[in-house]
C-alpha positions in Angstrom: 36.4 9.2 -27.3 34.5 12.4 -26.6 31.4 10.5 -26.9 32.5 7.7 -24.8 34.1 10.4 -22.3 31.1 11.5 -21.9 29.0 8.5 -21.6 31.2 7.7 -18.5 30.6 11.2 -16.8 27.0 10.2 -17.2 27.2 7.2 -15.9 29.1 8.6 -12.8 26.8 11.5 -12.5 23.9 8.9 -12.2 26.5 6.8 -9.7 26.8 9.6 -7.7 23.4 10.9 -7.6 22.0 7.4 -6.7 24.5 7.1 -3.7 23.5 10.6 -2.3 19.9 10.2 -2.8 20.2 6.5 -1.1 22.4 8.2 1.7 19.9 10.5 2.2 17.3 8.6 2.4 18.4 6.8 5.0 18.7 9.7 6.9 15.2 11.1 6.5 14.0 8.1 7.6 15.9 7.8 10.9 14.3 11.5 11.2 10.9 10.5 10.7 11.0 7.6 13.4 12.9 10.3 15.6 10.5 13.1 15.1 7.3 10.3 15.1 6.5 10.5 18.9 6.0 14.8 18.0 4.0 13.4 15.6 1.0 11.0 18.2 1.6 13.9 20.9 -0.1 16.2 18.1 -2.8 13.4 17.8 -5.4 15.7 15.8 -2.8 16.1 13.4 -2.6 12.3 13.2 -6.3 11.4 13.3 -6.7 14.1 10.1 -4.2 12.2 8.1 -6.0 8.8 8.6 -9.0 10.5 7.6 -7.0 11.6 4.2 -5.5 8.3 3.9 -7.6 5.8 4.8 -11.4 7.4 5.4 -10.9 8.8 1.6 -9.7 5.9 0.1 -12.6 3.9 1.6 -14.9 4.1 -1.6 -12.1 2.6 -4.5 -11.0 -0.2 -2.0 -14.7 -1.3 -1.3 -15.9 -1.1 -4.8 -12.4 -3.2 -5.8 -12.9 -5.5 -3.4 -16.5 -6.6 -4.3 -15.6 -6.8 -8.1 -12.9 -9.0 -7.7 -14.4 -10.9 -5.2 -17.4 -10.9 -7.8 -14.6 -11.8 -10.5 -13.2 -14.8 -7.9 -16.6 -16.1 -7.2 -16.8 -17.2 -11.0 -13.5 -18.1 -12.1 -13.6 -20.1 -8.8 -16.4 -21.6 -9.8 -15.7 -22.8 -13.5 -12.4 -24.5 -12.1 -13.9 -26.4 -9.1 -16.9 -27.5 -11.4 -14.4 -29.0 -13.8 -13.2 -31.3 -10.5 -16.5 -31.5 -9.2 -16.3 -30.5 -5.9 -17.8 -26.8 -6.1 -18.7 -26.4 -2.4 -15.4 -25.7 -2.2 -15.8 -22.1 -3.8 -15.6 -20.5 -0.3 -12.2 -22.1 0.3 -10.3 -20.8 -2.9 -12.3 -17.0 -2.1 -11.2 -16.7 1.4 -7.6 -18.1 0.7 -6.7 -16.3 -2.2 -8.1 -12.4 -0.7 -6.6 -13.2 3.2 -3.4 -14.2 1.3 -2.8 -12.1 -1.5 -5.0 -10.3 -3.2 -6.5 -8.5 -0.4 -3.3 -6.8 0.5 -1.7 -7.0 -2.7 -4.3 -5.0 -4.7 -5.4 -3.3 -1.6 -1.8 -1.9 -1.4 -1.7 -1.0 -5.3 -4.9 1.0 -4.8 -3.8 3.1 -1.7 -0.7 3.7 -3.5 -2.6 5.2 -6.6 -4.8 7.3 -4.4 -3.5 8.3 -1.1 0.4 7.7 -2.1 -0.1 10.3 -4.7 -2.2 12.6 -3.2 0.2 13.0 -0.3 3.4 13.6 -2.4 1.6 15.9 -4.1 0.4 17.6 -1.2 4.0 17.5 0.7 5.4 18.7 -2.7 3.4 21.8 -3.4 4.2 22.6 0.0 7.7 22.6 -0.8 6.9 24.7 -4.1 4.7 27.4 -2.2 7.5 27.6 0.2 5.4 26.6 3.2 8.2 24.0 4.6 10.7 26.7 4.8 8.2 29.2 6.1 7.7 26.2 8.9 11.4 26.2 9.5 11.8 30.0 10.2 9.1 29.8 12.6 11.4 27.0 14.7 8.4 24.7 13.8 10.0 21.1 12.4 8.3 20.1 9.1 9.2 17.0 9.7 7.5 16.3 13.1 4.4 18.9 11.9 4.1 17.4 7.9 5.9 14.2 7.1 5.6 12.2 10.1 2.0 12.2 10.7 1.4 11.4 7.2 3.7 8.6 7.3 1.9 7.1 10.3 -1.6 8.0 8.8 -1.1 5.6 5.8 0.9 2.7 8.0 -2.4 2.6 10.0 -4.8 3.0 7.4 -3.4 0.5 5.4 -4.3 -3.0 7.2 -7.5 -1.5 7.8 -8.3 -0.7 4.5 -6.8 -4.7 3.1 -9.5 -6.2 5.7 -12.1 -4.5 4.5 -11.0 -5.0 0.7 -11.2 -8.8 2.0 -14.4 -9.0 3.7 -15.8 -7.3 0.8 -14.4 -9.4 -2.1 -15.4 -12.7 0.2 -19.1 -10.8 0.2 -18.8 -10.6 -3.5 -17.6 -14.0 -3.8 -20.8 -15.2 -1.6 -23.5 -12.8 -4.4 -21.6 -14.9 -6.7 -21.9 -18.3 -5.8 -24.6 -18.7 -3.6 -27.0 -15.9 -4.6 -26.3 -16.2 -8.5 -24.9 -19.7 -9.1 -26.8 -21.5 -6.1 -23.8 -22.7 -4.2 -25.1 -24.1 -0.8 -25.3 -21.6 1.8 -23.8 -23.5 4.6 -21.1 -25.4 2.7 -19.6 -21.9 1.8 -19.6 -20.8 4.9 -18.6 -23.7 7.0 -15.8 -25.0 4.7 -14.2 -21.5 4.6 -14.3 -21.1 8.4 -12.8 -24.8 9.1 -10.2 -24.2 6.6 -9.1 -20.6 7.2 -6.0 -20.7 9.7 -5.7 -17.3 11.2 -1.6 -17.7 12.0 -1.0 -18.6 8.7 -4.0 -17.2 6.3 -5.2 -14.0 8.4 -2.6 -13.0 10.5 0.2 -13.5 7.6 -2.1 -11.2 5.4 -2.2 -8.3 8.3 1.7 -8.7 8.6 1.9 -8.2 4.3 -0.3 -5.2 4.7 1.7 -3.2 7.9 4.7 -4.1 5.6 3.1 -2.9 2.9 1.8 0.4 4.2 5.1 1.0 5.7 7.0 1.3 2.3 4.0 2.9 0.2 3.9 5.9 3.1 7.6 6.3 3.3 8.1 6.5 -0.1 5.1 9.0 -1.0 6.1 11.3 1.9 10.2 11.0 0.9 9.6 11.3 -3.1 7.5 14.9 -2.1 10.1 15.9 0.6 12.6 15.9 -1.7 11.2 16.7 -5.1 11.8 19.4 -7.2 10.1 22.9 -6.0 8.5 23.3 -9.2 5.3 22.2 -11.2 7.4 19.6 -13.3 9.1 18.4 -10.2 6.1 17.8 -8.4 4.4 16.0 -11.5 7.8 14.0 -12.1 7.9 13.0 -7.9 4.3 11.6 -7.7 5.3 9.3 -11.3 8.1 7.6 -8.9 5.7 7.3 -5.9 3.1 5.5 -7.8 5.9 3.5 -9.9 8.6 2.7 -6.8 5.1 1.6 -4.7 4.0 -0.8 -7.0 7.1 -2.1 -7.7 8.3 -2.4 -3.3 4.6 -4.0 -3.5 5.6 -6.6 -5.3 9.0 -7.5 -4.7 8.0 -7.5 -0.9 5.2 -9.6 -1.6 7.9 -12.3 -3.3 9.9 -12.1 -0.2 7.0 -12.1 2.7 5.2 -15.0 0.6 8.8 -17.0 0.7 9.4 -16.6 4.3 6.0 -17.4 5.6 4.3 -19.8 3.4 7.7 -22.0 3.0 7.6 -25.5 4.2 3.8 -25.5 4.9 
């Protein structure tokens, strides 16, 4: 009975903590949106966060996109060669990147690099009591610290996904046309004829924007809500990466089911 009671107490405590955390997350989201206007009035802060989240993530995005494109070019050529239609390589590379791999892989890399950095930065500010000091000086930390970082990530994510897809298509062209010898004109002309702006390009942009919102929100929330200790910051960073990856994959399934159903 004692073991059962202890188990029930732990389950009850976990449930109460989860409900409380969910409620706090909802209030936090509304507060960030409420003070977003002030962050845009302080435009240099938002621009600095775009640089921190976007420009400093550009190297890993560009290099990863290039290698993903190279792999797609190799595998796509091998698959299409079996069916005697290697000229459609450009279509396979472009659609794979624009619809799926570009937004998803770029968002996962963005969460690992920029999301974890934002969480660590806000968590360290909380640990060193900088956020409390702002409150004492009548400076709202949500408007001064959280909202610019949130919108910096939201704005950066679609641009990074576009760069990832562009470099992936370039990598597919390198391996298909330059290395293997696929006809250059067929590669680009079939890609241009097959890619639809509404269903392929625009849906990929929508995906990347939604992923940017999810990753940025998780990053700033975990940093703001972490325990003000070194261990607490470390756990918050881990939660940011794990929760962001799960959110990206779940949202990708939901968005794909709505976007491409019935095409």
